[in-house]
C-alpha positions in Angstrom: 19.2 -22.5 20.6 15.4 -22.4 21.2 16.2 -22.5 25.0 18.4 -19.4 24.9 17.5 -15.6 25.4 18.5 -13.4 22.5 19.2 -9.7 23.2 20.0 -6.9 20.9 19.5 -3.0 21.2 15.9 -2.4 21.8 14.8 -6.1 21.8 14.9 -9.1 24.0 13.5 -12.6 23.2 13.3 -15.2 25.9 12.3 -18.9 25.7 8.5 -19.4 26.1 5.4 -18.4 24.3 5.1 -14.6 23.4 2.3 -12.9 21.7 3.8 -10.7 19.0 2.0 -8.2 16.6 4.4 -7.3 13.6 3.8 -4.1 11.9 5.8 -3.7 8.8 6.5 -0.6 6.4 6.8 -2.9 3.4 5.3 -6.4 2.4 7.3 -9.2 4.0 5.5 -11.9 2.0 2.8 -12.7 -0.5 0.0 -12.5 2.2 -2.3 -9.5 2.5 -0.6 -6.3 3.4 -2.0 -2.9 3.6 0.1 0.3 3.8 -0.6 3.1 6.2 -1.6 6.5 5.0 0.8 9.2 5.8 0.0 10.4 9.3 -2.2 7.5 10.1 -2.4 6.2 13.7 -3.4 2.6 14.4 -3.8 1.2 17.9 -3.4 -2.6 18.2 -4.6 -4.6 21.3 -4.1 -8.4 21.4 -3.3 -8.6 17.9 -6.3 -6.8 16.6 -6.7 -3.3 15.2 -8.9 -1.3 17.9 -8.6 2.2 16.4 -7.4 3.4 13.0 -7.5 7.0 11.7 -5.7 10.1 10.6 
């Protein structure tokens, strides 16, 4: 299955390396997680937060 493309509504994953930034509205593991403040905007580039504010 690792060599097959996967497609669903709004998302496509193809074989090979893909850099991904995951932003979750709830904690997904025991790792550090910080909730957004209501109305907060966060800009992410190359996996790093570049701008954050309300």
